[in-house]
C-alpha positions as CSV (number, residue, x, y, z in Angstrom):
1,M,0.2,-0.1,-0.1
2,A,1.4,3.5,-1.0
3,R,2.6,5.7,2.2
4,V,0.8,9.2,1.7
5,L,2.9,12.2,2.7
6,D,1.4,15.9,2.9
7,V,3.4,19.0,2.0
8,T,1.8,20.7,5.0
9,G,3.6,18.2,7.2
10,F,6.8,19.8,6.2
11,G,5.9,23.3,6.8
12,A,4.0,24.4,3.9
13,V,1.0,26.4,4.2
14,P,-1.6,26.7,1.3
15,G,-2.7,30.4,0.9
16,A,0.4,31.9,2.7
17,R,2.4,34.4,0.9
18,A,5.8,33.2,2.6
19,D,8.1,31.1,0.6
20,A,7.2,27.4,0.4
21,A,10.3,26.3,-1.5
22,P,12.2,24.8,1.6
23,A,9.0,22.9,2.6
24,V,8.3,21.6,-0.8
25,T,12.0,20.6,-1.2
26,A,12.0,18.3,2.1
27,A,8.5,17.1,1.5
28,L,10.0,15.9,-2.2
29,R,13.2,14.2,-0.8
30,A,11.1,12.4,1.9
31,A,8.9,11.0,-0.8
32,A,11.7,10.1,-3.1
33,A,13.4,8.1,-0.4
34,Q,10.2,5.8,0.5
35,R,10.6,2.4,-0.4
36,G,7.7,1.3,-2.4
37,P,4.9,3.4,-3.9
38,A,4.4,6.8,-2.2
39,T,2.0,9.7,-2.7
40,L,2.9,13.3,-1.9
41,R,-0.3,15.7,-1.6
42,F,-0.5,19.3,-2.2
43,P,-3.9,20.5,-0.4
44,P,-5.8,23.0,-2.4
45,G,-4.5,26.4,-2.1
46,D,-1.7,28.8,-3.6
47,Y,1.8,27.9,-2.9
48,H,4.5,30.6,-3.7
49,L,7.9,29.3,-4.6
50,W,10.7,31.8,-4.8
51,P,14.3,31.0,-6.6
52,E,16.7,31.8,-3.7
53,R,16.1,28.6,-1.5
54,A,15.0,26.2,-4.6
55,E,17.0,23.3,-5.9
56,R,19.5,24.0,-8.5
57,R,21.2,21.6,-10.7
58,E,23.7,21.9,-13.7
59,L,21.8,20.7,-16.8
60,Y,22.1,20.8,-20.5
61,V,18.8,20.7,-22.3
62,S,18.0,20.6,-26.1
63,N,17.1,23.8,-27.7
64,T,17.8,26.3,-24.8
65,V,21.0,27.9,-24.3
66,G,23.6,25.1,-25.4
67,D,26.9,25.4,-23.5
68,D,26.4,28.8,-22.4
69,P,28.4,29.0,-19.0
70,R,26.2,31.9,-17.7
71,H,23.2,29.5,-17.6
72,R,24.6,26.0,-16.7
73,D,22.6,25.9,-13.6
74,K,18.8,25.4,-13.7
75,T,16.6,26.6,-10.7
76,I,13.7,24.0,-10.3
77,A,10.7,24.8,-8.2
78,L,9.4,21.2,-8.0
79,L,12.4,18.4,-8.2
80,V,11.8,14.9,-8.3
81,E,15.1,13.0,-8.3
82,A,16.0,9.3,-8.1
83,A,12.3,8.3,-7.4
84,E,10.4,5.2,-8.1
85,E,6.7,4.6,-7.9
86,L,6.0,8.2,-6.7
87,V,2.7,10.1,-7.2
88,I,2.3,14.0,-6.7
89,S,-1.0,14.9,-6.5
90,G,-2.6,18.1,-6.1
91,A,-6.2,19.0,-7.2
92,G,-6.9,22.4,-6.5
93,A,-3.5,23.5,-5.6
94,R,-1.7,26.1,-7.4
95,L,1.9,26.8,-7.5
96,I,3.0,30.3,-8.1
97,L,6.8,30.6,-9.2
98,H,8.7,33.8,-8.7
99,G,11.8,34.8,-10.7
100,L,13.1,32.5,-13.3
101,Q,12.5,28.8,-12.7
102,T,11.6,25.6,-14.2
103,T,8.3,24.5,-12.9
104,F,9.1,20.9,-12.5
105,A,12.0,18.4,-13.2
106,V,11.7,14.4,-13.0
107,L,15.5,13.2,-13.1
108,D,16.7,9.7,-13.0
109,S,13.4,8.4,-11.9
110,R,10.9,5.5,-12.9
111,R,7.1,5.3,-12.6
112,V,6.4,8.9,-11.6
113,R,2.9,10.6,-11.9
114,I,2.3,14.2,-11.4
115,E,-1.5,15.2,-11.5
116,G,-4.0,17.9,-10.7
117,L,-1.4,20.7,-10.0
118,A,-1.7,24.2,-11.6
119,F,1.5,26.2,-12.2
120,D,1.7,30.0,-13.1
121,F,4.2,32.8,-12.8
122,A,3.7,36.0,-10.6
123,V,5.4,37.9,-13.1
124,P,5.4,36.3,-16.7
125,T,8.6,36.8,-18.9
126,V,6.2,37.9,-21.8
127,V,4.4,41.3,-21.9
128,D,1.0,41.0,-23.3
129,A,0.4,44.7,-24.5
130,T,-3.2,45.4,-25.8
131,V,-3.8,48.5,-28.0
132,V,-7.2,49.6,-26.4
133,A,-7.2,53.1,-28.3
134,A,-5.6,54.8,-31.1
135,G,-5.9,57.7,-33.3
136,V,-4.5,61.2,-34.1
137,A,-4.9,64.2,-31.6
138,A,-3.4,67.7,-32.6
139,G,-1.7,66.1,-35.7
140,R,0.1,63.2,-33.9
141,A,-0.5,59.7,-33.9
142,Y,-0.9,57.9,-30.5
143,R,-1.6,54.6,-28.8
144,L,-3.2,53.7,-25.5
145,I,-2.0,50.3,-24.6
146,S,-2.9,48.1,-21.5
147,V,-0.8,45.5,-19.9
148,P,-1.9,42.8,-17.4
149,E,-1.8,43.3,-13.7
150,A,1.1,40.9,-13.5
151,T,3.2,43.2,-15.6
152,L,5.8,45.2,-13.9
153,F,7.0,48.4,-15.6
154,S,8.2,51.8,-15.4
155,V,8.2,54.8,-17.9
156,E,11.6,56.4,-18.1
157,G,11.7,59.2,-20.7
158,R,10.8,58.2,-24.1
159,S,11.3,54.5,-23.2
160,V,9.4,51.7,-21.1
161,R,11.5,49.3,-18.8
162,W,9.9,46.0,-18.4
163,H,11.1,44.1,-15.5
164,G,10.5,41.0,-13.0
165,E,10.6,41.1,-9.3
166,L,13.1,42.3,-7.2
167,L,15.1,39.5,-5.8
168,G,16.9,39.2,-2.6
169,T,20.0,40.0,-4.5
170,G,19.0,43.5,-5.0
171,A,18.4,42.8,-8.8
172,Y,15.3,42.5,-10.9
173,A,14.8,38.8,-12.1
174,W,14.8,40.0,-15.5
175,E,14.5,43.3,-17.5
176,G,14.2,44.9,-20.8
177,R,13.1,47.7,-22.7
178,D,10.3,48.8,-25.3
179,A,9.5,46.1,-27.8
180,L,12.3,43.8,-26.2
181,E,13.9,41.3,-28.6
182,Y,10.8,39.3,-30.1
183,T,7.4,40.0,-31.0
184,Q,4.4,38.2,-32.2
185,V,0.9,39.6,-32.8
186,H,-2.4,38.3,-31.5
187,D,-5.8,39.2,-33.0
188,P,-8.4,38.0,-30.4
189,A,-11.3,38.7,-32.9
190,S,-10.1,36.5,-35.6
191,G,-8.4,33.9,-33.4
192,R,-4.8,34.3,-35.0
193,T,-1.5,34.6,-33.8
194,R,1.5,35.5,-36.2
195,R,5.0,36.6,-36.1
196,A,5.2,40.4,-37.3
197,P,7.0,43.5,-36.8
198,N,6.3,45.7,-33.5
199,P,5.5,49.4,-34.2
200,L,4.8,50.3,-30.8
201,F,8.0,51.8,-30.2
202,D,8.9,53.4,-33.6
203,R,9.3,57.1,-33.8
204,V,8.3,57.8,-30.3
205,R,7.9,61.4,-29.1
206,R,6.5,61.1,-25.9
207,I,5.5,58.0,-23.3
208,E,3.5,58.5,-20.3
209,P,1.5,56.2,-17.8
210,V,-2.2,56.5,-17.7
211,G,-3.3,55.1,-14.3
212,R,-1.7,51.7,-13.2
213,R,-2.0,49.5,-16.2
214,E,-2.1,51.8,-19.4
215,I,0.5,53.6,-21.2
216,R,-0.1,56.3,-23.8
217,I,2.6,56.6,-26.5
218,E,2.7,59.5,-28.7
219,Y,4.5,59.4,-32.0
220,D,6.2,62.2,-34.2
221,H,4.1,61.6,-37.1
222,G,0.5,62.0,-38.1
223,G,-0.4,58.6,-39.5
224,E,-3.3,56.8,-37.9
225,P,-2.6,53.5,-36.5
226,A,-5.1,50.9,-37.6
227,D,-4.1,48.1,-34.9
228,T,-6.8,48.8,-32.0
229,G,-7.7,45.6,-30.4
230,L,-4.4,43.8,-31.3
231,V,-2.2,42.4,-28.7
232,Y,1.7,42.9,-29.1
233,Q,3.2,39.9,-27.3
234,M,6.9,40.7,-26.5
235,R,9.8,39.0,-24.8
236,P,13.6,38.4,-24.5
237,T,14.8,35.5,-26.3
238,T,17.3,33.7,-24.0
239,R,15.9,30.3,-23.3
240,D,17.8,30.2,-20.1
241,H,15.4,27.3,-18.6
242,P,13.2,24.5,-19.7
243,G,9.8,25.1,-18.8
244,G,9.4,21.7,-17.4
245,L,11.8,18.7,-17.7
246,V,11.8,15.0,-17.7
247,L,15.4,13.9,-18.2
248,D,17.0,10.1,-18.1
249,S,13.6,8.8,-16.7
250,A,11.0,6.4,-17.7
251,E,7.3,5.7,-17.4
252,V,6.4,9.4,-16.6
253,T,2.9,10.8,-16.7
254,L,1.7,14.3,-16.5
255,S,-2.0,14.3,-16.1
256,G,-4.5,17.1,-15.4
257,L,-1.8,19.7,-15.0
258,R,-2.7,23.4,-15.7
259,F,0.0,25.8,-17.1
260,G,-0.7,29.4,-16.9
261,F,2.7,30.2,-18.1
262,L,6.0,28.3,-19.1
263,H,9.1,30.4,-19.0
264,G,11.9,29.1,-21.3
265,F,11.5,26.3,-23.5
266,G,8.3,24.3,-22.5
267,V,8.0,21.0,-21.0
268,V,11.1,19.0,-22.4
269,A,11.4,15.2,-22.3
270,Q,14.9,14.3,-23.1
271,A,16.5,10.9,-23.2
272,A,13.2,9.6,-21.5
273,Q,11.0,6.6,-22.2
274,D,7.3,6.1,-22.2
275,V,6.2,9.5,-21.4
276,T,2.6,10.5,-21.4
277,I,1.1,13.9,-21.2
278,E,-2.6,13.8,-21.1
279,D,-5.6,16.0,-20.1
280,C,-3.3,18.9,-19.6
281,E,-4.0,22.6,-20.3
282,F,-1.6,25.1,-21.7
283,R,-3.4,28.1,-21.4
284,A,-3.0,31.8,-19.6
285,P,-5.6,32.5,-16.9
286,R,-8.9,34.1,-18.3
287,D,-9.6,37.4,-17.8
288,T,-6.4,38.7,-16.8
289,G,-5.4,40.3,-20.1
290,R,-2.7,37.7,-20.4
291,Y,-2.8,35.8,-23.9
292,S,0.8,34.1,-23.8
293,A,1.1,30.8,-21.9
294,G,4.6,30.1,-23.2
295,Y,7.8,31.5,-23.9
296,A,8.6,29.0,-26.9
297,D,7.5,25.5,-27.4
298,F,5.1,24.0,-25.0
299,V,6.1,20.4,-25.4
300,Q,9.2,18.8,-26.7
301,F,10.6,15.4,-27.0
302,S,14.2,14.9,-27.7
303,G,16.0,11.8,-28.1
304,C,13.5,9.8,-26.5
305,S,12.5,6.3,-26.8
306,G,9.4,4.0,-26.0
307,R,6.3,5.6,-26.6
308,A,5.3,9.3,-26.7
309,V,1.9,10.1,-26.1
310,V,-0.1,13.5,-25.8
311,R,-3.9,13.3,-25.6
312,D,-6.9,15.3,-24.6
313,C,-4.7,18.6,-24.2
314,L,-5.4,22.1,-24.9
315,F,-2.5,24.3,-26.4
316,D,-3.4,27.8,-26.4
317,G,-0.9,30.6,-26.9
318,P,2.6,29.5,-27.4
319,H,5.5,31.6,-28.9
320,D,6.6,28.5,-30.9
321,D,5.4,25.0,-31.7
322,P,2.9,23.2,-29.5
323,V,4.5,19.7,-29.8
324,N,8.0,18.7,-31.4
325,V,9.2,15.3,-31.4
326,H,12.9,14.9,-32.8
327,G,16.1,13.4,-32.5
328,T,19.6,15.4,-33.0
329,Y,22.1,14.9,-35.9
330,L,25.5,15.6,-34.9
331,R,27.7,16.7,-37.4
332,V,30.8,14.5,-38.3
333,A,33.8,16.7,-37.7
334,G,36.7,14.2,-38.2
335,Q,37.3,10.7,-38.8
336,P,40.6,9.7,-37.1
337,G,40.3,6.0,-37.6
338,P,38.0,3.5,-39.9
339,R,35.7,2.8,-37.1
340,T,35.9,6.1,-35.0
341,L,34.4,9.6,-35.7
342,E,34.7,12.7,-34.1
343,L,31.0,14.4,-33.8
344,E,30.1,17.9,-32.6
345,Y,26.9,19.6,-31.8
346,A,26.3,22.2,-34.6
347,H,23.4,24.2,-33.3
348,R,24.4,26.8,-30.8
349,E,21.4,26.1,-28.6
350,T,22.0,22.4,-28.1
351,A,25.2,20.9,-26.5
352,G,26.4,19.2,-23.4
353,M,24.1,16.2,-23.6
354,P,25.2,12.6,-23.9
355,Q,23.7,11.0,-27.0
356,F,25.0,7.5,-27.2
357,A,25.6,4.3,-25.2
358,P,27.3,1.0,-26.2
359,G,25.0,-1.1,-28.2
360,D,22.8,1.6,-29.6
361,Q,22.4,1.6,-33.3
362,V,23.3,4.8,-35.5
363,E,22.8,5.9,-39.1
364,I,25.3,7.9,-40.9
365,V,23.6,10.1,-43.6
366,D,24.6,12.5,-46.3
367,R,24.0,16.1,-45.1
368,E,22.9,17.4,-48.4
369,T,20.3,14.6,-49.4
370,L,19.8,12.9,-45.9
371,R,20.4,9.6,-47.7
372,P,21.7,7.0,-45.3
373,I,25.3,6.1,-46.1
374,A,26.2,3.5,-43.4
375,A,24.8,1.9,-40.1
376,A,26.5,0.6,-37.2
377,T,26.6,-0.3,-33.5
378,V,28.2,1.7,-30.9
379,R,31.2,0.2,-29.0
380,R,32.7,2.9,-27.1
381,V,31.9,6.6,-26.8
382,R,33.4,9.7,-25.0
383,Q,31.0,12.5,-24.5
384,P,29.7,15.4,-22.2
385,S,27.6,14.0,-19.2
386,G,24.9,16.4,-19.4
387,R,25.3,17.3,-15.6
388,D,28.6,19.0,-15.4
389,H,31.2,20.6,-17.8
390,D,34.2,18.5,-16.8
391,A,34.2,17.3,-20.4
392,P,34.1,19.2,-23.8
393,L,30.4,20.3,-24.0
394,R,30.0,20.4,-28.0
395,S,32.3,17.1,-29.2
396,I,31.7,13.6,-28.9
397,V,34.1,10.9,-29.8
398,L,32.3,7.5,-31.2
399,T,33.7,4.3,-32.0
400,V,31.8,1.7,-33.7
401,G,31.7,-2.1,-34.2
402,A,32.5,-2.1,-38.1
403,A,34.7,-0.2,-40.5
404,L,33.1,2.9,-42.0
405,P,33.4,4.5,-45.4
406,G,36.1,7.1,-45.6
407,G,35.6,11.0,-46.5
408,L,32.7,11.6,-43.8
409,A,34.2,14.6,-42.4
410,G,32.2,17.7,-43.3
411,R,29.7,16.0,-45.7
412,A,27.8,13.4,-43.0
413,A,25.7,13.6,-40.0
414,V,25.0,11.1,-37.2
415,E,21.8,10.0,-35.7
416,N,21.1,7.6,-32.7
417,V,18.3,5.6,-34.2
418,T,17.7,3.6,-30.9
419,R,16.5,6.7,-29.2
420,T,13.4,7.4,-31.5
421,P,10.0,7.1,-30.0
422,A,6.5,5.8,-31.4
423,V,4.2,8.9,-31.3
424,H,0.4,9.1,-30.5
425,L,-1.0,12.5,-30.7
426,A,-5.0,12.2,-30.0
427,R,-7.9,14.6,-29.4
428,N,-5.9,17.6,-28.7
429,V,-6.7,21.2,-29.6
430,F,-4.1,23.7,-31.0
431,R,-5.3,27.5,-31.1
432,N,-3.6,30.9,-31.2
433,V,-0.3,29.3,-32.5
434,P,2.1,31.4,-34.6
435,T,3.9,28.7,-36.0
436,R,3.5,25.1,-36.6
437,G,0.9,22.9,-34.7
438,V,3.0,19.9,-34.5
439,L,6.4,18.8,-35.8
440,V,7.6,15.3,-35.9
441,T,10.5,13.6,-37.3
442,T,10.7,10.0,-35.9
443,R,11.0,6.5,-37.9
444,R,8.8,4.6,-35.5
445,Q,5.0,4.4,-35.8
446,V,3.3,8.1,-35.4
447,L,-0.5,8.4,-35.3
448,I,-2.0,11.9,-35.3
449,E,-5.7,11.5,-34.9
450,E,-8.9,13.4,-34.0
451,N,-7.0,16.7,-33.3
452,R,-8.7,20.2,-33.9
453,F,-5.9,22.7,-35.5
454,E,-7.4,26.2,-35.4
455,R,-5.6,28.8,-37.6
456,T,-2.1,27.9,-37.0
457,G,0.2,30.3,-38.4
458,M,2.0,28.1,-40.4
459,A,1.3,24.3,-41.4
460,A,-0.8,22.2,-38.9
461,V,1.3,19.0,-39.3
462,Y,5.1,19.5,-40.2
463,V,7.6,16.7,-41.0
464,S,10.9,18.0,-41.7
465,G,14.4,16.6,-40.7
466,D,17.5,18.5,-41.4
467,A,21.4,18.4,-40.9
468,A,22.0,22.1,-41.8
469,E,19.8,24.4,-39.7
470,W,18.1,23.1,-36.5
471,W,19.9,19.6,-36.8
472,E,16.6,18.0,-35.8
473,S,16.7,14.4,-36.8
474,G,14.9,11.5,-38.0
475,P,13.3,10.3,-41.3
476,V,9.6,9.3,-41.2
477,R,9.0,5.7,-41.9
478,D,5.2,5.2,-40.7
479,L,3.1,8.3,-40.0
480,T,-0.8,8.5,-40.3
481,V,-2.5,11.6,-40.0
482,R,-6.4,10.8,-39.8
483,N,-9.7,12.0,-38.6
484,N,-8.5,15.7,-37.7
485,E,-10.1,19.1,-38.3
486,I,-7.5,21.5,-39.9
487,I,-9.0,24.8,-40.0
488,E,-7.6,27.6,-42.1
489,P,-4.0,26.8,-41.6
490,G,-1.3,29.5,-42.7
491,G,0.5,26.8,-44.5
492,P,-0.3,23.5,-45.9
493,G,-2.5,21.5,-43.9
494,V,0.0,18.8,-43.8
495,F,3.7,19.7,-45.0
496,V,6.3,17.0,-45.5
497,D,9.6,19.2,-46.0
498,P,12.8,17.4,-45.4
499,R,15.5,20.4,-45.5
500,S,17.8,18.4,-48.0
501,S,19.6,20.4,-50.5
502,R,19.7,18.0,-53.2
503,S,16.7,15.4,-54.2
504,D,17.4,11.9,-55.0
505,P,14.3,10.5,-56.6
506,A,15.5,6.9,-56.2
507,H,16.1,7.3,-52.5
508,P,13.6,9.7,-50.9
509,V,13.9,10.8,-47.4
510,H,10.7,9.9,-46.0
511,R,7.9,7.2,-46.7
512,G,4.9,5.7,-45.4
513,V,3.0,8.8,-45.0
514,V,-1.0,8.5,-45.1
515,V,-3.3,11.3,-44.8
516,E,-7.0,10.1,-44.6
517,G,-10.4,10.9,-43.1
518,N,-9.4,14.5,-42.2
519,R,-11.7,17.7,-42.7
520,F,-9.4,20.5,-44.2
521,V,-10.9,24.1,-44.2
522,L,-8.4,25.9,-46.5
523,D,-7.7,29.5,-47.7
524,G,-5.0,29.8,-50.4
525,V,-3.0,27.0,-49.3
526,P,-2.9,23.1,-50.2
527,A,-4.0,20.5,-48.0
528,L,-0.8,18.3,-48.4
529,D,2.5,19.6,-49.8
530,A,5.3,17.2,-49.9
531,K,8.5,16.4,-51.3
532,D,11.2,13.5,-51.3
533,T,8.7,11.2,-49.9
534,A,7.9,7.6,-51.2
535,G,4.5,6.0,-51.2
536,L,2.1,8.8,-50.0
537,R,-1.5,7.9,-49.6
538,F,-4.0,10.9,-49.5
539,R,-7.7,9.3,-49.4
540,D,-11.1,9.9,-48.0
541,N,-10.4,13.7,-47.1
542,S,-12.9,16.6,-46.9
543,V,-11.1,19.6,-48.5
544,V,-13.3,22.9,-48.4
545,R,-12.1,26.2,-49.8
546,V,-13.2,29.5,-48.1
547,G,-11.0,32.0,-49.7
548,A,-8.3,31.9,-52.4
549,P,-8.0,28.9,-54.7
550,A,-4.8,26.7,-54.5
551,P,-4.0,23.2,-55.4
552,D,-5.3,20.7,-53.1
553,V,-2.1,18.6,-53.2
554,V,1.4,19.6,-54.2
555,L,4.1,16.8,-54.5
556,R,7.7,16.9,-55.7
557,S,9.9,13.9,-56.2
558,C,7.4,11.7,-54.4
559,P,7.2,8.4,-56.0
560,D,4.4,5.8,-55.8
561,A,1.9,8.2,-54.7
562,D,-1.8,7.4,-54.3
563,I,-3.8,10.6,-54.5
564,E,-7.7,10.3,-54.2
565,L,-9.5,13.6,-54.5
566,G,-13.4,14.2,-54.9
567,S,-15.9,16.8,-54.4
568,H,-17.2,17.3,-50.8
569,P,-19.8,19.9,-50.5
570,D,-20.1,21.5,-47.3
571,A,-23.3,23.5,-46.6
572,G,-22.8,27.3,-47.1
573,V,-19.1,27.1,-48.3
574,G,-19.1,25.1,-51.6
575,P,-17.4,22.2,-53.1
576,A,-13.8,21.3,-52.7
577,Q,-11.2,22.0,-55.2
578,V,-9.9,18.9,-56.9
579,G,-7.1,20.3,-58.9
580,T,-3.5,18.8,-57.9
581,V,0.1,19.3,-58.8
582,I,2.5,16.3,-58.7
583,G,6.2,16.5,-59.3
584,A,7.6,14.3,-61.8
585,P,10.7,12.0,-61.4
586,G,13.2,14.7,-61.8
587,G,11.4,17.0,-59.4
588,E,9.6,19.3,-61.7
589,E,6.0,19.9,-61.3
590,Q,3.2,18.8,-63.7
591,A,-0.4,18.8,-63.6
592,I,-2.3,15.5,-63.7
593,R,-5.9,14.2,-63.0
594,P,-6.0,12.6,-59.9
595,R,-7.9,9.5,-59.0
596,P,-11.4,10.4,-57.9
597,A,-13.0,9.2,-54.7
598,S,-14.8,5.8,-54.9
């Protein structure tokens, strides 16, 4: 029988403003030390967690700050470490984080379940500035912007200084000026969010506060602004923390969690096995004037294995992709022997992580075509630990069991194909997304079904893979996208776009992609756009046009494609367009007549 512990037994007081971090740390350590199953309860109420006495660990996390020594140590509000068979339960409990922190981390653990908790930040690191009025007065343009109660600022001359809370060190947790480093624009009326320029602080003549939450900005020109009602979502760009972390752990479930805001790079599952995220809500609290619930992605699986499951979740208001599943290509920098490769992390935001273990299977690919060159089994590896900086953080020396072809340095990349998960994404809702809804590059079975994608800024489902830009690895071998609603995406509904610089029609990058039973509502974009993919199947889909025409399907270098299109009337909207463009063997596009629906 599971032993039940309560955070109040360690000194935490729900509803108190005092720092609960020491009590929560003590409770988590005690729970992890239990032999056999244990449950740690958070009774209903608010718990404030400050960074000064929180747990800290040196960690290197995918797509954050790489090996930047300024950000080696991560501050963690809720740390589960070396635990087994632990449930953390908190229905009705809300953890309010102060400063810059990772909400939770599960390290070196097995069979952990976190359920019911809500997380939020006292001062989010995104400024949501709503234009509540705009016009021209005395020949000069002006805007009146309103910011949420949680946003802290001061007006200093013709500039606005945004900042976090004052910490015990006497410094602000974070600060920046005016438009900060990144902006995206949210339109509550249309339900669209897009990456766009920020005109709020261009040619400013005067700035003055109006009450506690409003700022009047006057300009040195007379052009009337036309953006009343829009929300400018501004933030810095340094991803110094993961928003949450599951690292080197197995059988971890996040259930019924509510994320009002995630600072940094979302919930990252890294080198983890069998991770499930279910019935979770990623959304800013209603009626607060806040719209941004995340600083970047919401969920990322990096170098995982087993099954990656995301189901029955709401993703509303990220600053990048809600769900991203990928591995990491490492560049071949040297080849000192026939069985030895010198590898390096190529992207500045990813470094310091171990990538291989003896017995793992690796694939070596040509960086330009992404075509496999060789496969091998790892025998020995010298690499960073992911927990310290004693070894070089950007380089790995890998020895495999068989001789490799020569001339790999500079032209090849290596992927660990053992650390690739099967993926199931089901019954999720994606809205107010500036980018893609789902990115996935993994060679194991992927099923994306019964989701609703509402007006994503780019493609709803994106299949990439590249060894030149983000170095996110993995060919797709078995992907089914079925029974989803894809409503007015800003890019193709399903976009299969390996970032190869040279196509090889005889050796496509991806294969086994099936798009079936989906309902597409489209304005000027195709339902499916694909290149370098073999055996595509497009069938039983409803394609409804509500705006500009476009081909339903665009293919380039996609042999053995089976494209079924037909007229699918929708009341009040009109029939689907049935034109298609399909690539010839050499990659040139030519119009053909598709096979009609039976």
